[in-house]
C-alpha positions as CSV (number, residue, x, y, z in Angstrom):
1,M,66.6,67.2,162.6
2,L,68.9,69.8,164.2
3,Y,71.4,69.8,161.4
4,K,69.0,70.3,158.5
5,P,68.8,74.1,158.4
6,N,72.6,74.4,158.4
7,F,73.0,71.9,155.6
8,L,70.3,73.7,153.6
9,V,72.3,76.9,153.9
10,L,75.4,75.1,152.5
11,L,73.3,73.5,149.7
12,L,71.8,76.9,148.8
13,C,75.3,78.4,148.6
14,V,76.5,75.8,146.2
15,L,73.4,75.6,144.0
16,S,73.2,79.4,143.7
17,V,76.5,79.5,141.9
18,F,75.3,77.2,139.2
19,S,72.0,79.1,138.8
20,L,73.8,82.2,137.4
21,N,73.0,82.9,133.8
22,A,76.2,84.7,132.8
23,Q,77.4,84.8,129.3
24,A,81.1,84.9,130.4
25,V,84.2,83.6,128.8
26,K,85.3,80.6,130.9
27,S,88.8,80.2,132.3
28,Q,90.4,77.5,134.5
29,N,93.5,77.6,136.6
30,N,94.9,74.8,138.8
31,D,95.8,76.8,141.9
32,V,98.1,76.2,144.9
33,W,97.7,78.4,148.0
34,F,100.0,78.7,151.0
35,H,98.2,80.2,154.0
36,Y,99.1,81.2,157.6
37,V,96.8,82.4,160.4
38,G,98.3,83.3,163.8
39,K,96.0,84.2,166.7
40,N,97.5,85.9,169.8
41,K,95.4,86.1,172.9
42,L,96.1,89.1,175.0
43,N,93.5,88.2,177.6
44,E,90.4,86.0,177.8
45,K,88.4,88.4,175.6
46,L,90.9,90.3,173.3
47,S,93.0,88.8,170.6
48,L,95.3,90.1,167.8
49,T,95.4,88.0,164.6
50,F,97.7,88.1,161.6
51,E,96.9,86.3,158.4
52,A,98.9,86.0,155.2
53,T,98.8,84.0,152.0
54,M,100.7,83.4,148.8
55,R,98.7,82.0,145.9
56,Y,99.9,80.5,142.6
57,A,97.9,79.7,139.4
58,D,98.5,76.8,136.9
59,G,100.6,75.0,139.5
60,F,103.6,77.2,140.3
61,S,104.0,78.7,136.8
62,E,102.2,82.0,137.6
63,K,101.7,84.1,140.7
64,Q,98.0,84.6,141.4
65,Q,97.8,86.8,144.5
66,W,99.2,87.6,148.0
67,F,97.7,89.4,150.9
68,V,98.4,90.4,154.5
69,R,95.5,90.8,157.0
70,P,96.0,92.0,160.6
71,S,92.9,92.2,162.8
72,I,91.6,92.7,166.4
73,E,89.0,90.3,167.8
74,Y,86.8,90.6,170.9
75,Q,85.0,87.6,172.3
76,F,81.6,89.0,173.4
77,T,80.1,85.7,174.4
78,K,81.2,82.0,174.4
79,K,79.7,81.6,171.0
80,F,80.0,85.1,169.3
81,A,83.1,87.1,168.5
82,G,83.5,90.4,166.6
83,S,86.5,91.6,164.6
84,I,87.8,94.7,162.9
85,G,90.7,94.5,160.5
86,Y,92.7,95.7,157.5
87,S,93.8,93.8,154.4
88,H,96.2,94.6,151.6
89,Y,96.1,92.5,148.4
90,N,98.1,92.3,145.3
91,T,96.5,90.4,142.5
92,Y,98.7,89.5,139.5
93,S,97.8,89.3,135.8
94,Y,97.4,85.5,135.3
95,G,95.3,83.0,133.3
96,D,94.1,82.8,129.8
97,P,92.2,85.0,129.3
98,A,93.5,87.2,132.2
99,M,91.1,89.2,134.3
100,N,93.7,91.9,134.9
101,K,95.9,93.7,132.4
102,T,98.5,94.4,135.2
103,D,99.0,93.8,138.9
104,I,96.1,95.2,140.9
105,P,96.6,96.5,144.4
106,E,93.6,96.6,146.8
107,D,93.0,97.7,150.4
108,H,90.2,96.7,152.7
109,V,88.9,97.9,156.0
110,W,86.4,95.4,157.3
111,I,84.2,94.3,160.2
112,Q,83.2,90.7,161.0
113,G,81.0,88.6,163.2
114,T,81.6,84.9,163.9
115,Y,79.1,82.6,165.6
116,I,80.3,79.1,166.5
117,H,78.0,76.5,168.1
118,N,78.0,72.7,168.6
119,S,75.5,70.1,167.7
120,G,76.7,66.8,169.1
121,D,80.2,66.3,167.8
122,F,79.7,68.7,164.9
123,K,81.1,72.3,165.3
124,L,79.2,74.8,163.1
125,T,80.7,78.1,162.1
126,H,78.9,81.1,160.6
127,R,81.1,84.0,159.6
128,L,79.8,87.3,158.0
129,R,82.3,89.9,156.9
130,D,81.6,93.4,155.5
131,E,84.5,94.6,153.4
132,N,85.0,98.2,152.4
133,R,87.3,97.8,149.3
134,F,89.5,100.3,147.6
135,V,90.5,98.7,144.3
136,G,93.2,99.9,142.0
137,I,91.9,100.8,138.5
138,A,94.3,100.2,135.6
139,K,94.5,102.6,132.7
140,Y,96.5,102.3,129.5
141,D,99.4,104.7,129.2
142,A,100.3,105.5,125.6
143,V,103.8,106.9,126.6
144,S,104.9,103.8,128.5
145,A,102.8,101.5,126.2
146,D,101.6,99.6,129.4
147,Y,98.8,99.6,131.9
148,E,99.3,101.6,135.1
149,I,97.2,102.2,138.2
150,D,95.3,105.4,137.6
151,R,93.1,105.7,140.7
152,Y,91.4,103.7,143.4
153,E,87.6,102.9,143.3
154,Y,85.4,102.1,146.3
155,R,83.5,98.9,146.3
156,N,81.5,97.1,149.0
157,R,81.4,93.3,149.4
158,L,79.7,90.9,151.8
159,R,81.3,87.5,152.6
160,Y,79.3,84.7,154.3
161,M,81.0,81.5,155.2
162,F,79.4,78.3,156.6
163,L,81.7,75.6,157.8
164,V,81.1,72.2,159.5
165,N,83.9,70.6,161.5
166,Y,83.9,67.0,162.8
167,P,86.5,65.2,164.9
168,L,87.9,62.1,163.2
169,L,90.6,61.0,165.7
170,K,91.0,61.8,169.4
171,K,93.8,61.2,171.8
172,D,93.5,61.8,175.6
173,N,90.1,63.4,174.9
174,Q,91.7,65.9,172.6
175,T,91.0,66.1,168.8
176,K,94.0,65.2,166.8
177,L,92.5,64.9,163.3
178,S,89.3,66.6,162.1
179,G,87.4,66.9,158.8
180,F,85.6,70.0,157.5
181,L,83.2,71.0,154.8
182,G,81.8,74.3,153.8
183,D,81.1,77.1,151.4
184,E,81.8,80.9,151.2
185,M,79.9,83.4,149.1
186,F,81.4,86.8,148.1
187,L,78.5,89.2,147.2
188,N,78.9,92.5,145.5
189,I,76.6,95.1,147.1
190,G,76.0,98.9,146.9
191,S,75.8,101.4,144.1
192,N,79.1,100.3,142.6
193,A,78.5,96.6,142.7
194,G,79.4,95.7,139.1
195,K,77.5,93.5,136.7
196,T,77.0,90.4,138.8
197,L,75.9,89.7,142.4
198,F,78.7,87.1,142.9
199,N,82.3,88.2,143.1
200,Q,83.4,84.8,144.2
201,N,82.2,81.4,145.6
202,R,84.4,78.8,147.3
203,V,83.4,75.3,148.1
204,I,85.9,73.8,150.6
205,A,86.6,70.4,152.1
206,G,89.7,69.3,154.0
207,L,91.5,67.8,157.0
208,G,93.1,69.4,160.0
209,Y,95.8,67.9,162.2
210,N,96.5,69.3,165.7
211,F,100.1,68.8,166.8
212,N,99.0,70.4,170.1
213,S,96.7,73.2,171.3
214,Q,99.0,75.8,169.7
215,H,99.8,74.4,166.2
216,Q,97.5,73.0,163.5
217,L,98.2,72.0,159.9
218,Q,95.4,71.9,157.3
219,L,95.1,70.4,153.8
220,S,92.1,71.6,151.9
221,Y,90.6,71.3,148.5
222,I,88.8,74.5,147.4
223,H,86.8,74.9,144.2
224,Q,87.0,78.7,143.5
225,N,84.7,80.5,141.1
226,I,85.5,84.2,140.3
227,W,83.5,86.6,138.2
228,N,85.2,89.8,137.0
229,Y,83.6,93.2,137.5
230,G,82.1,93.4,134.1
231,N,80.9,89.8,134.2
232,T,82.7,89.0,131.0
233,I,85.2,86.4,132.4
234,Q,84.5,83.6,134.9
235,E,87.2,81.6,136.4
236,S,86.6,78.0,137.7
237,N,89.7,77.0,139.7
238,P,90.4,73.7,141.4
239,T,92.7,74.7,144.3
240,V,94.9,72.9,146.9
241,R,95.5,75.0,150.0
242,I,98.1,74.2,152.7
243,S,97.4,76.2,155.9
244,Y,99.4,76.6,159.1
245,L,97.5,77.9,162.1
246,T,98.9,79.0,165.5
247,T,97.2,80.1,168.7
248,F,99.2,81.6,171.6
249,D,98.1,82.8,175.0
250,W,100.3,85.8,175.9
251,Y,98.6,86.6,179.2
252,K,99.4,85.0,182.5
253,K,96.6,82.7,183.6
254,K,95.4,82.8,187.2
255,V,95.8,79.6,189.2
């Protein structure tokens, strides 16, 4: 079967999470994420994208994280695109036990490849991102009796996402409603990788509604697992994500 290798990848991603033998303290937060992705096509090949999110833990009772992520994408072929971008994060101190003693800033410079192909009505997406991370390290200050950011530490992380998208409802030969299912692994690599291979894993399932070719609304369920740097705390977070996606062509099309 043509689909089998792709679904084996997804199954391997999910099962590998449960195979970790970490003696970590367990923590659970019921998260709500608000997410925006705006793609701006400058011509047939080149695009500018801006992505932003605000995340809450334990419903809306605690702030979890926010980030902004501008990037440039070039469409090399019909199926393959390459991107380079920057991300700025702020991760709050949340949960019980909390992974962070104080708010942690983080900056990324990253490169990414995305390969999209079709198999019948299924659209299959493979995305690999290499993130060069500069993570704020907190240190206790006896004078202020609080934790403060003392320095930034370089860490390297690979992210691989596999996503299957299937049209559920069409109108005038255009997809109005689609369903998607996938998994994304976050892997610590390099000399400063920490105590565990996994930084995060996300299993995702959801629905996307296309108002038109420029506007889409998504509702997703994500099960997020996070392991801290020392592999002493593991979060297992049921998450609802609401996403708004826009795509605009800013170049004048030839008749």
